[in-house]
C-alpha positions, 0 to 999 in steps of 0.5 A: 262507093269509092271509085279511083280512076286515072283521067286526063286531069289527074287521078280522080277519087270519088268518095261518098259523104260518109267516106269523106267524113271517115277519112277526115276523122282518121287523118285528124286522129293520125295528126293528133297521134303524131303530135305537133312539131316542136316550137320554133325556138329550139335550135336543134329542132330547127335543124331537124335534130331531136334532143331526147328522141326515144322509142315510143312506149305506144305500140302504134307510134313504135310501129310508125317510128320503128328502131332502125337498129333492133340489136343496138339500142345506142345506134338506134337512139342516135339514128332516131335523134337525127331522123324522127323529126323529119319522119314526123314532118313527112307524116304530118304533111301527107295527112294534111295533104289528104285533109286539104283535098277533102270536100265536106260533101264528098265528091270528085277529088282530082289529085296529081301524082305527087298528091296521090303519093302523099295519099298513099303514105297517109293511108299506109300510116293509118292502116299501120295504126289500125293494124297495130291496134287490131293486132292484124296478122296475115290471117286477119280476113279469116278472123274478120269473117268469123267476127260477130257483127256486134263485136265492137272491133267489127267497124274498125276491121271494116274501116281497115278493109276499106282503107286497104281497098282505097290504097290498092286502087290508088296503087293500081292507077299509079302503076 
């Protein structure tokens, strides 16, 4: 069972092997969803500028990279052009930070404060992705309680709930 504590060495996160495997799979899926960084030969990309930045059609990507200006498509596009690559890089970095800390057998993972912040960002991104796919609302606990355990969404609701608990545990030890 997941346990998060503040110790003298740092923030200790204890995960069971199955939790480690789940978290690894989720972070790998997040990285695949975000996509690879652009090739290094693109001069604009080297400066963090996207030549053709558009609001994604995929609702999950649109949630992870929302428009900055809802009522002004031109301003939103221009803002996206200059910021989205950096946001994607940050999300890739946070997910990679989680992956880099995971042990194949589960175990005690000790994070410093910067790593714990990265974990919070990556966990939030995965929760946003799952929440968008599940159409999570404020009443989601009630919906999950009424869900038939044979419903194919049940494990995803359970995963969302576990991620929420892990994220909340990290927040509590950080503040």
